N, CA, C and O atoms as a Tripos MOL2 file, in Angstrom:
@<TRIPOS>MOLECULE
protein
  256   255    64     0     0
PROTEIN
NO_CHARGES

@<TRIPOS>ATOM
      1 N          -1.5040    5.8920   -5.3630 N.3       1 MET1
      2 CA         -2.9270    5.7600   -5.5510 C.3       1 MET1
      3 C          -3.4150    6.7720   -6.5870 C.2       1 MET1
      4 O          -4.3150    6.4790   -7.3740 O.2       1 MET1
      5 N          -2.8230    7.9460   -6.5810 N.am      2 ARG2
      6 CA         -3.2510    8.9560   -7.5430 C.3       2 ARG2
      7 C          -3.0420    8.4780   -8.9750 C.2       2 ARG2
      8 O          -3.8940    8.6940   -9.8370 O.2       2 ARG2
      9 N          -1.9090    7.8280   -9.2290 N.am      3 ASP3
     10 CA         -1.6130    7.3530  -10.5860 C.3       3 ASP3
     11 C          -2.6290    6.3260  -11.0770 C.2       3 ASP3
     12 O          -2.8390    6.1830  -12.2820 O.2       3 ASP3
     13 N          -3.2480    5.6250  -10.1620 N.am      4 LYS4
     14 CA         -4.2390    4.6000  -10.5120 C.3       4 LYS4
     15 C          -5.6740    5.1050  -10.3460 C.2       4 LYS4
     16 O          -6.6230    4.3280  -10.4440 O.2       4 LYS4
     17 N          -5.8280    6.4140  -10.0950 N.am      5 ASN5
     18 CA         -7.1590    6.9870   -9.8510 C.3       5 ASN5
     19 C          -7.9200    6.1900   -8.7910 C.2       5 ASN5
     20 O          -9.0680    5.7940   -8.9910 O.2       5 ASN5
     21 N          -7.2620    5.9710   -7.6800 N.am      6 MET6
     22 CA         -7.8200    5.1360   -6.6290 C.3       6 MET6
     23 C          -7.8160    5.9160   -5.3150 C.2       6 MET6
     24 O          -6.8510    6.6070   -4.9900 O.2       6 MET6
     25 N          -8.8980    5.7930   -4.5800 N.am      7 ASN7
     26 CA         -8.9140    6.4110   -3.2560 C.3       7 ASN7
     27 C          -8.6980    5.3370   -2.1910 C.2       7 ASN7
     28 O          -8.6480    4.1460   -2.4970 O.2       7 ASN7
     29 N          -8.5720    5.7690   -0.9540 N.am      8 ALA8
     30 CA         -8.2760    4.8460    0.1440 C.3       8 ALA8
     31 C          -9.3770    3.7950    0.3200 C.2       8 ALA8
     32 O          -9.0930    2.6350    0.6180 O.2       8 ALA8
     33 N         -10.6110    4.2030    0.1370 N.am      9 MET9
     34 CA        -11.7270    3.2650    0.3030 C.3       9 MET9
     35 C         -11.6760    2.1630   -0.7480 C.2       9 MET9
     36 O         -11.8800    0.9930   -0.4250 O.2       9 MET9
     37 N         -11.4090    2.5180   -1.9950 N.am     10 LEU10
     38 CA        -11.3300    1.5190   -3.0600 C.3      10 LEU10
     39 C         -10.1540    0.5680   -2.8270 C.2      10 LEU10
     40 O         -10.2850   -0.6440   -3.0000 O.2      10 LEU10
     41 N          -9.0030    1.1250   -2.4340 N.am     11 LEU11
     42 CA         -7.8430    0.2820   -2.1550 C.3      11 LEU11
     43 C          -8.1300   -0.6560   -0.9890 C.2      11 LEU11
     44 O          -7.7580   -1.8280   -1.0270 O.2      11 LEU11
     45 N          -8.7800   -0.1530    0.0310 N.am     12 ALA12
     46 CA         -9.1450   -0.9940    1.1750 C.3      12 ALA12
     47 C         -10.0520   -2.1410    0.7360 C.2      12 ALA12
     48 O          -9.8810   -3.2780    1.1770 O.2      12 ALA12
     49 N         -11.0020   -1.8450   -0.1210 N.am     13 THR13
     50 CA        -11.9060   -2.8780   -0.6210 C.3      13 THR13
     51 C         -11.1480   -3.9290   -1.4130 C.2      13 THR13
     52 O         -11.3750   -5.1260   -1.2410 O.2      13 THR13
     53 N         -10.2410   -3.4790   -2.2860 N.am     14 LYS14
     54 CA         -9.4670   -4.4180   -3.1000 C.3      14 LYS14
     55 C          -8.5560   -5.3000   -2.2440 C.2      14 LYS14
     56 O          -8.2930   -6.4530   -2.5850 O.2      14 LYS14
     57 N          -8.0790   -4.7430   -1.1280 N.am     15 CYS15
     58 CA         -7.1690   -5.4990   -0.2520 C.3      15 CYS15
     59 C          -7.9080   -6.2140    0.8710 C.2      15 CYS15
     60 O          -7.3050   -6.9330    1.6670 O.2      15 CYS15
     61 N          -9.2060   -6.0090    0.9260 N.am     16 GLN16
     62 CA        -10.0520   -6.6210    1.9490 C.3      16 GLN16
     63 C          -9.5860   -6.2530    3.3540 C.2      16 GLN16
     64 O          -9.4290   -7.1060    4.2270 O.2      16 GLN16
     65 N          -9.3700   -4.9450    3.5400 N.am     17 VAL17
     66 CA         -9.0040   -4.4090    4.8490 C.3      17 VAL17
     67 C          -9.8630   -3.1850    5.1260 C.2      17 VAL17
     68 O         -10.5430   -2.6750    4.2350 O.2      17 VAL17
     69 N          -9.8260   -2.7220    6.3590 N.am     18 HIS18
     70 CA        -10.5400   -1.5010    6.7470 C.3      18 HIS18
     71 C          -9.7960   -0.3020    6.1600 C.2      18 HIS18
     72 O          -8.5750   -0.3380    6.0080 O.2      18 HIS18
     73 N         -10.5190    0.7360    5.8390 N.am     19 VAL19
     74 CA         -9.8980    1.9230    5.2530 C.3      19 VAL19
     75 C          -8.8310    2.5160    6.1770 C.2      19 VAL19
     76 O          -7.8430    3.0700    5.6940 O.2      19 VAL19
     77 N          -9.0090    2.4110    7.4820 N.am     20 GLN20
     78 CA         -8.0000    2.9140    8.4230 C.3      20 GLN20
     79 C          -6.6730    2.1860    8.2420 C.2      20 GLN20
     80 O          -5.6080    2.7680    8.4470 O.2      20 GLN20
     81 N          -6.7360    0.9220    7.8610 N.am     21 THR21
     82 CA         -5.5160    0.1540    7.6060 C.3      21 THR21
     83 C          -4.7290    0.7750    6.4570 C.2      21 THR21
     84 O          -3.5020    0.8570    6.5170 O.2      21 THR21
     85 N          -5.4170    1.2050    5.4270 N.am     22 VAL22
     86 CA         -4.7510    1.8530    4.2930 C.3      22 VAL22
     87 C          -4.0760    3.1370    4.7600 C.2      22 VAL22
     88 O          -2.9420    3.4130    4.3680 O.2      22 VAL22
     89 N          -4.7460    3.9180    5.5830 N.am     23 TYR23
     90 CA         -4.1420    5.1430    6.1100 C.3      23 TYR23
     91 C          -2.9090    4.8120    6.9570 C.2      23 TYR23
     92 O          -1.9150    5.5370    6.9210 O.2      23 TYR23
     93 N          -2.9750    3.7290    7.7060 N.am     24 ASN24
     94 CA         -1.8070    3.3080    8.4960 C.3      24 ASN24
     95 C          -0.6580    2.8860    7.5850 C.2      24 ASN24
     96 O           0.4990    3.1910    7.8740 O.2      24 ASN24
     97 N          -0.9570    2.1960    6.5000 N.am     25 TRP25
     98 CA          0.0800    1.7970    5.5440 C.3      25 TRP25
     99 C           0.7610    3.0300    4.9610 C.2      25 TRP25
    100 O           1.9630    3.0130    4.6920 O.2      25 TRP25
    101 N          -0.0110    4.1000    4.7660 N.am     26 ALA26
    102 CA          0.5500    5.3280    4.1920 C.3      26 ALA26
    103 C           1.6030    5.9460    5.1080 C.2      26 ALA26
    104 O           2.4240    6.7450    4.6580 O.2      26 ALA26
    105 N           1.5840    5.5830    6.3800 N.am     27 LYS27
    106 CA          2.5510    6.1150    7.3450 C.3      27 LYS27
    107 C           3.8460    5.3100    7.3890 C.2      27 LYS27
    108 O           4.8070    5.7170    8.0420 O.2      27 LYS27
    109 N           3.8780    4.1800    6.7040 N.am     28 ILE28
    110 CA          5.0640    3.3210    6.7310 C.3      28 ILE28
    111 C           6.1520    3.9260    5.8540 C.2      28 ILE28
    112 O           5.9230    4.2540    4.6900 O.2      28 ILE28
    113 N           7.3270    4.0670    6.4280 N.am     29 THR29
    114 CA          8.4890    4.5470    5.6860 C.3      29 THR29
    115 C           9.5700    3.4730    5.7260 C.2      29 THR29
    116 O           9.4390    2.4620    6.4170 O.2      29 THR29
    117 N          10.6370    3.7120    4.9730 N.am     30 LYS30
    118 CA         11.7390    2.7410    4.9670 C.3      30 LYS30
    119 C          12.3300    2.5530    6.3550 C.2      30 LYS30
    120 O          12.7660    1.4550    6.7000 O.2      30 LYS30
    121 N          12.3470    3.6080    7.1480 N.am     31 ASP31
    122 CA         12.9520    3.5530    8.4820 C.3      31 ASP31
    123 C          11.9430    3.2510    9.5830 C.2      31 ASP31
    124 O          12.2940    3.2220   10.7630 O.2      31 ASP31
    125 N          10.7230    3.0310    9.2080 N.am     32 SER32
    126 CA          9.6490    2.8050   10.1690 C.3      32 SER32
    127 C           9.7060    1.4070   10.7670 C.2      32 SER32
    128 O          10.1760    0.4570   10.1420 O.2      32 SER32
    129 N           9.2180    1.3120   11.9880 N.am     33 GLU33
    130 CA          9.0740   -0.0030   12.6170 C.3      33 GLU33
    131 C           7.7170   -0.6100   12.2660 C.2      33 GLU33
    132 O           7.4410   -1.7580   12.6140 O.2      33 GLU33
    133 N           6.8820    0.1460   11.5860 N.am     34 LEU34
    134 CA          5.5870   -0.3600   11.1480 C.3      34 LEU34
    135 C           5.7920   -1.2850    9.9590 C.2      34 LEU34
    136 O           6.7550   -1.1420    9.2060 O.2      34 LEU34
    137 N           4.8840   -2.2290    9.8000 N.am     35 SER35
    138 CA          4.9800   -3.1530    8.6770 C.3      35 SER35
    139 C           3.5760   -3.5890    8.2630 C.2      35 SER35
    140 O           2.5780   -3.2180    8.8830 O.2      35 SER35
    141 N           3.5320   -4.3850    7.2000 N.am     36 MET36
    142 CA          2.2590   -4.9420    6.7670 C.3      36 MET36
    143 C           2.4600   -6.4190    6.4490 C.2      36 MET36
    144 O           3.5730   -6.8390    6.1320 O.2      36 MET36
    145 N           1.3980   -7.2060    6.5300 N.am     37 PRO37
    146 CA          1.5190   -8.6270    6.2190 C.3      37 PRO37
    147 C           1.9640   -8.8550    4.7750 C.2      37 PRO37
    148 O           1.6000   -8.0940    3.8790 O.2      37 PRO37
    149 N           2.7410   -9.8920    4.5600 N.am     38 ALA38
    150 CA          3.2870  -10.1930    3.2340 C.3      38 ALA38
    151 C           2.1860  -10.4000    2.1990 C.2      38 ALA38
    152 O           2.3490   -9.9940    1.0480 O.2      38 ALA38
    153 N           1.0770  -11.0180    2.5760 N.am     39 ASP39
    154 CA          0.0050  -11.2450    1.6010 C.3      39 ASP39
    155 C          -0.6170   -9.9330    1.1390 C.2      39 ASP39
    156 O          -1.0200   -9.8060   -0.0180 O.2      39 ASP39
    157 N          -0.6960   -8.9650    2.0350 N.am     40 LYS40
    158 CA         -1.2420   -7.6510    1.6570 C.3      40 LYS40
    159 C          -0.2210   -6.8850    0.8220 C.2      40 LYS40
    160 O          -0.5910   -6.1490   -0.0930 O.2      40 LYS40
    161 N           1.0560   -7.0550    1.1330 N.am     41 MET41
    162 CA          2.0940   -6.4180    0.3420 C.3      41 MET41
    163 C           2.0660   -6.9540   -1.0920 C.2      41 MET41
    164 O           2.2180   -6.1910   -2.0460 O.2      41 MET41
    165 N           1.8740   -8.2520   -1.2380 N.am     42 LYS42
    166 CA          1.7710   -8.8760   -2.5620 C.3      42 LYS42
    167 C           0.5600   -8.3310   -3.3040 C.2      42 LYS42
    168 O           0.6330   -8.0410   -4.4980 O.2      42 LYS42
    169 N          -0.5470   -8.1940   -2.5960 N.am     43 LYS43
    170 CA         -1.7710   -7.6700   -3.1970 C.3      43 LYS43
    171 C          -1.5490   -6.2380   -3.6900 C.2      43 LYS43
    172 O          -1.9750   -5.8890   -4.7910 O.2      43 LYS43
    173 N          -0.8840   -5.4070   -2.8780 N.am     44 LEU44
    174 CA         -0.5880   -4.0410   -3.2900 C.3      44 LEU44
    175 C           0.3160   -4.0190   -4.5200 C.2      44 LEU44
    176 O           0.1020   -3.2350   -5.4440 O.2      44 LEU44
    177 N           1.3200   -4.8780   -4.5220 N.am     45 ALA45
    178 CA          2.2290   -4.9570   -5.6710 C.3      45 ALA45
    179 C           1.4440   -5.2930   -6.9380 C.2      45 ALA45
    180 O           1.6860   -4.7130   -7.9970 O.2      45 ALA45
    181 N           0.5210   -6.2160   -6.8260 N.am     46 ASP46
    182 CA         -0.3080   -6.5860   -7.9730 C.3      46 ASP46
    183 C          -1.1930   -5.4200   -8.4210 C.2      46 ASP46
    184 O          -1.3110   -5.1460   -9.6150 O.2      46 ASP46
    185 N          -1.8020   -4.7480   -7.4690 N.am     47 ILE47
    186 CA         -2.6840   -3.6230   -7.7850 C.3      47 ILE47
    187 C          -1.9100   -2.5020   -8.4670 C.2      47 ILE47
    188 O          -2.3700   -1.9300   -9.4560 O.2      47 ILE47
    189 N          -0.7240   -2.1910   -7.9280 N.am     48 PHE48
    190 CA          0.0720   -1.0900   -8.4710 C.3      48 PHE48
    191 C           0.9710   -1.5260   -9.6270 C.2      48 PHE48
    192 O           1.7090   -0.7230  -10.1970 O.2      48 PHE48
    193 N           0.8930   -2.8080   -9.9570 N.am     49 GLU49
    194 CA          1.6440   -3.3780  -11.0740 C.3      49 GLU49
    195 C           3.1440   -3.1150  -10.9510 C.2      49 GLU49
    196 O           3.7980   -2.6670  -11.8930 O.2      49 GLU49
    197 N           3.6670   -3.4100   -9.7550 N.am     50 ILE50
    198 CA          5.1000   -3.3200   -9.5020 C.3      50 ILE50
    199 C           5.5280   -4.5790   -8.7640 C.2      50 ILE50
    200 O           4.6900   -5.3330   -8.2700 O.2      50 ILE50
    201 N           6.8210   -4.8020   -8.6920 N.am     51 SER51
    202 CA          7.3080   -5.9640   -7.9540 C.3      51 SER51
    203 C           7.3270   -5.6500   -6.4590 C.2      51 SER51
    204 O           7.3500   -4.4870   -6.0560 O.2      51 SER51
    205 N           7.3180   -6.6840   -5.6630 N.am     52 MET52
    206 CA          7.4090   -6.4770   -4.2200 C.3      52 MET52
    207 C           8.7340   -5.8050   -3.8660 C.2      52 MET52
    208 O           8.7970   -5.0100   -2.9280 O.2      52 MET52
    209 N           9.7860   -6.1190   -4.6090 N.am     53 GLU53
    210 CA         11.0840   -5.5010   -4.3680 C.3      53 GLU53
    211 C          11.0120   -3.9890   -4.5890 C.2      53 GLU53
    212 O          11.6070   -3.2140   -3.8400 O.2      53 GLU53
    213 N          10.2770   -3.5820   -5.6230 N.am     54 ASP54
    214 CA         10.1240   -2.1480   -5.8910 C.3      54 ASP54
    215 C           9.3940   -1.4340   -4.7640 C.2      54 ASP54
    216 O           9.6110   -0.2450   -4.5300 O.2      54 ASP54
    217 N           8.5390   -2.1510   -4.0740 N.am     55 MET55
    218 CA          7.8160   -1.5380   -2.9610 C.3      55 MET55
    219 C           8.7720   -1.0940   -1.8630 C.2      55 MET55
    220 O           8.4930   -0.1320   -1.1480 O.2      55 MET55
    221 N           9.8900   -1.7850   -1.7270 N.am     56 TYR56
    222 CA         10.8600   -1.4220   -0.7010 C.3      56 TYR56
    223 C          11.6670   -0.1900   -1.0890 C.2      56 TYR56
    224 O          12.2470    0.4660   -0.2240 O.2      56 TYR56
    225 N          11.7120    0.1290   -2.3700 N.am     57 THR57
    226 CA         12.5400    1.2390   -2.8200 C.3      57 THR57
    227 C          11.7380    2.4950   -3.1070 C.2      57 THR57
    228 O          12.3160    3.5670   -3.2850 O.2      57 THR57
    229 N          10.4290    2.3830   -3.1540 N.am     58 LYS58
    230 CA          9.5850    3.5620   -3.4010 C.3      58 LYS58
    231 C           9.5710    4.4400   -2.1660 C.2      58 LYS58
    232 O           9.3700    3.9570   -1.0520 O.2      58 LYS58
    233 N           9.7820    5.7220   -2.3650 N.am     59 GLU59
    234 CA          9.7180    6.6500   -1.2470 C.3      59 GLU59
    235 C           8.2870    6.7590   -0.7420 C.2      59 GLU59
    236 O           8.0370    6.7940    0.4620 O.2      59 GLU59
    237 N           7.3590    6.8130   -1.6830 N.am     60 GLU60
    238 CA          5.9540    7.0290   -1.3290 C.3      60 GLU60
    239 C           5.1000    6.1980   -2.2600 C.2      60 GLU60
    240 O           4.8760    6.5790   -3.4090 O.2      60 GLU60
    241 N           4.6310    5.0880   -1.7840 N.am     61 LEU61
    242 CA          3.8140    4.2110   -2.6170 C.3      61 LEU61
    243 C           2.3430    4.5570   -2.4440 C.2      61 LEU61
    244 O           1.6070    4.7090   -3.4190 O.2      61 LEU61
    245 N           1.9320    4.6770   -1.1990 N.am     62 ILE62
    246 CA          0.5330    4.9750   -0.9110 C.3      62 ILE62
    247 C           0.4490    6.4110   -0.4310 C.2      62 ILE62
    248 O           1.0420    6.7720    0.5860 O.2      62 ILE62
    249 N          -0.2760    7.2140   -1.1540 N.am     63 THR63
    250 CA         -0.5290    8.5840   -0.7380 C.3      63 THR63
    251 C          -2.0240    8.6850   -0.5050 C.2      63 THR63
    252 O          -2.8130    8.8080   -1.4420 O.2      63 THR63
    253 N          -2.3890    8.6310    0.7460 N.am     64 ALA64
    254 CA         -3.8210    8.6370    1.0750 C.3      64 ALA64
    255 C          -4.2810   10.0380    1.4340 C.2      64 ALA64
    256 O          -5.4550   10.2440    1.7400 O.2      64 ALA64
@<TRIPOS>BOND
     1     1     2 1
     2     2     3 1
     3     3     4 2
     4     3     5 am
     5     5     6 1
     6     6     7 1
     7     7     8 2
     8     7     9 am
     9     9    10 1
    10    10    11 1
    11    11    12 2
    12    11    13 am
    13    13    14 1
    14    14    15 1
    15    15    16 2
    16    15    17 am
    17    17    18 1
    18    18    19 1
    19    19    20 2
    20    19    21 am
    21    21    22 1
    22    22    23 1
    23    23    24 2
    24    23    25 am
    25    25    26 1
    26    26    27 1
    27    27    28 2
    28    27    29 am
    29    29    30 1
    30    30    31 1
    31    31    32 2
    32    31    33 am
    33    33    34 1
    34    34    35 1
    35    35    36 2
    36    35    37 am
    37    37    38 1
    38    38    39 1
    39    39    40 2
    40    39    41 am
    41    41    42 1
    42    42    43 1
    43    43    44 2
    44    43    45 am
    45    45    46 1
    46    46    47 1
    47    47    48 2
    48    47    49 am
    49    49    50 1
    50    50    51 1
    51    51    52 2
    52    51    53 am
    53    53    54 1
    54    54    55 1
    55    55    56 2
    56    55    57 am
    57    57    58 1
    58    58    59 1
    59    59    60 2
    60    59    61 am
    61    61    62 1
    62    62    63 1
    63    63    64 2
    64    63    65 am
    65    65    66 1
    66    66    67 1
    67    67    68 2
    68    67    69 am
    69    69    70 1
    70    70    71 1
    71    71    72 2
    72    71    73 am
    73    73    74 1
    74    74    75 1
    75    75    76 2
    76    75    77 am
    77    77    78 1
    78    78    79 1
    79    79    80 2
    80    79    81 am
    81    81    82 1
    82    82    83 1
    83    83    84 2
    84    83    85 am
    85    85    86 1
    86    86    87 1
    87    87    88 2
    88    87    89 am
    89    89    90 1
    90    90    91 1
    91    91    92 2
    92    91    93 am
    93    93    94 1
    94    94    95 1
    95    95    96 2
    96    95    97 am
    97    97    98 1
    98    98    99 1
    99    99   100 2
   100    99   101 am
   101   101   102 1
   102   102   103 1
   103   103   104 2
   104   103   105 am
   105   105   106 1
   106   106   107 1
   107   107   108 2
   108   107   109 am
   109   109   110 1
   110   110   111 1
   111   111   112 2
   112   111   113 am
   113   113   114 1
   114   114   115 1
   115   115   116 2
   116   115   117 am
   117   117   118 1
   118   118   119 1
   119   119   120 2
   120   119   121 am
   121   121   122 1
   122   122   123 1
   123   123   124 2
   124   123   125 am
   125   125   126 1
   126   126   127 1
   127   127   128 2
   128   127   129 am
   129   129   130 1
   130   130   131 1
   131   131   132 2
   132   131   133 am
   133   133   134 1
   134   134   135 1
   135   135   136 2
   136   135   137 am
   137   137   138 1
   138   138   139 1
   139   139   140 2
   140   139   141 am
   141   141   142 1
   142   142   143 1
   143   143   144 2
   144   143   145 am
   145   145   146 1
   146   146   147 1
   147   147   148 2
   148   147   149 am
   149   149   150 1
   150   150   151 1
   151   151   152 2
   152   151   153 am
   153   153   154 1
   154   154   155 1
   155   155   156 2
   156   155   157 am
   157   157   158 1
   158   158   159 1
   159   159   160 2
   160   159   161 am
   161   161   162 1
   162   162   163 1
   163   163   164 2
   164   163   165 am
   165   165   166 1
   166   166   167 1
   167   167   168 2
   168   167   169 am
   169   169   170 1
   170   170   171 1
   171   171   172 2
   172   171   173 am
   173   173   174 1
   174   174   175 1
   175   175   176 2
   176   175   177 am
   177   177   178 1
   178   178   179 1
   179   179   180 2
   180   179   181 am
   181   181   182 1
   182   182   183 1
   183   183   184 2
   184   183   185 am
   185   185   186 1
   186   186   187 1
   187   187   188 2
   188   187   189 am
   189   189   190 1
   190   190   191 1
   191   191   192 2
   192   191   193 am
   193   193   194 1
   194   194   195 1
   195   195   196 2
   196   195   197 am
   197   197   198 1
   198   198   199 1
   199   199   200 2
   200   199   201 am
   201   201   202 1
   202   202   203 1
   203   203   204 2
   204   203   205 am
   205   205   206 1
   206   206   207 1
   207   207   208 2
   208   207   209 am
   209   209   210 1
   210   210   211 1
   211   211   212 2
   212   211   213 am
   213   213   214 1
   214   214   215 1
   215   215   216 2
   216   215   217 am
   217   217   218 1
   218   218   219 1
   219   219   220 2
   220   219   221 am
   221   221   222 1
   222   222   223 1
   223   223   224 2
   224   223   225 am
   225   225   226 1
   226   226   227 1
   227   227   228 2
   228   227   229 am
   229   229   230 1
   230   230   231 1
   231   231   232 2
   232   231   233 am
   233   233   234 1
   234   234   235 1
   235   235   236 2
   236   235   237 am
   237   237   238 1
   238   238   239 1
   239   239   240 2
   240   239   241 am
   241   241   242 1
   242   242   243 1
   243   243   244 2
   244   243   245 am
   245   245   246 1
   246   246   247 1
   247   247   248 2
   248   247   249 am
   249   249   250 1
   250   250   251 1
   251   251   252 2
   252   251   253 am
   253   253   254 1
   254   254   255 1
   255   255   256 2
@<TRIPOS>SUBSTRUCTURE
     1 MET1         2 RESIDUE 1 A MET
     2 ARG2         6 RESIDUE 1 A ARG
     3 ASP3        10 RESIDUE 1 A ASP
     4 LYS4        14 RESIDUE 1 A LYS
     5 ASN5        18 RESIDUE 1 A ASN
     6 MET6        22 RESIDUE 1 A MET
     7 ASN7        26 RESIDUE 1 A ASN
     8 ALA8        30 RESIDUE 1 A ALA
     9 MET9        34 RESIDUE 1 A MET
    10 LEU10       38 RESIDUE 1 A LEU
    11 LEU11       42 RESIDUE 1 A LEU
    12 ALA12       46 RESIDUE 1 A ALA
    13 THR13       50 RESIDUE 1 A THR
    14 LYS14       54 RESIDUE 1 A LYS
    15 CYS15       58 RESIDUE 1 A CYS
    16 GLN16       62 RESIDUE 1 A GLN
    17 VAL17       66 RESIDUE 1 A VAL
    18 HIS18       70 RESIDUE 1 A HIS
    19 VAL19       74 RESIDUE 1 A VAL
    20 GLN20       78 RESIDUE 1 A GLN
    21 THR21       82 RESIDUE 1 A THR
    22 VAL22       86 RESIDUE 1 A VAL
    23 TYR23       90 RESIDUE 1 A TYR
    24 ASN24       94 RESIDUE 1 A ASN
    25 TRP25       98 RESIDUE 1 A TRP
    26 ALA26      102 RESIDUE 1 A ALA
    27 LYS27      106 RESIDUE 1 A LYS
    28 ILE28      110 RESIDUE 1 A ILE
    29 THR29      114 RESIDUE 1 A THR
    30 LYS30      118 RESIDUE 1 A LYS
    31 ASP31      122 RESIDUE 1 A ASP
    32 SER32      126 RESIDUE 1 A SER
    33 GLU33      130 RESIDUE 1 A GLU
    34 LEU34      134 RESIDUE 1 A LEU
    35 SER35      138 RESIDUE 1 A SER
    36 MET36      142 RESIDUE 1 A MET
    37 PRO37      146 RESIDUE 1 A PRO
    38 ALA38      150 RESIDUE 1 A ALA
    39 ASP39      154 RESIDUE 1 A ASP
    40 LYS40      158 RESIDUE 1 A LYS
    41 MET41      162 RESIDUE 1 A MET
    42 LYS42      166 RESIDUE 1 A LYS
    43 LYS43      170 RESIDUE 1 A LYS
    44 LEU44      174 RESIDUE 1 A LEU
    45 ALA45      178 RESIDUE 1 A ALA
    46 ASP46      182 RESIDUE 1 A ASP
    47 ILE47      186 RESIDUE 1 A ILE
    48 PHE48      190 RESIDUE 1 A PHE
    49 GLU49      194 RESIDUE 1 A GLU
    50 ILE50      198 RESIDUE 1 A ILE
    51 SER51      202 RESIDUE 1 A SER
    52 MET52      206 RESIDUE 1 A MET
    53 GLU53      210 RESIDUE 1 A GLU
    54 ASP54      214 RESIDUE 1 A ASP
    55 MET55      218 RESIDUE 1 A MET
    56 TYR56      222 RESIDUE 1 A TYR
    57 THR57      226 RESIDUE 1 A THR
    58 LYS58      230 RESIDUE 1 A LYS
    59 GLU59      234 RESIDUE 1 A GLU
    60 GLU60      238 RESIDUE 1 A GLU
    61 LEU61      242 RESIDUE 1 A LEU
    62 ILE62      246 RESIDUE 1 A ILE
    63 THR63      250 RESIDUE 1 A THR
    64 ALA64      254 RESIDUE 1 A ALA
């Protein structure tokens, strides 16, 4: 989010979710049992201009 000059509220608005959802996404790690819906993952990939596959390899995509 820092690279895109975006805060959690703006990202939540762009993804049409509550800001708390963005904070929850920030807690997701590769080893986590937490997940997000595929449509929101696609939306994040579009916003961050990366592929969905790259989202699985990023250590830290969302830093809220």
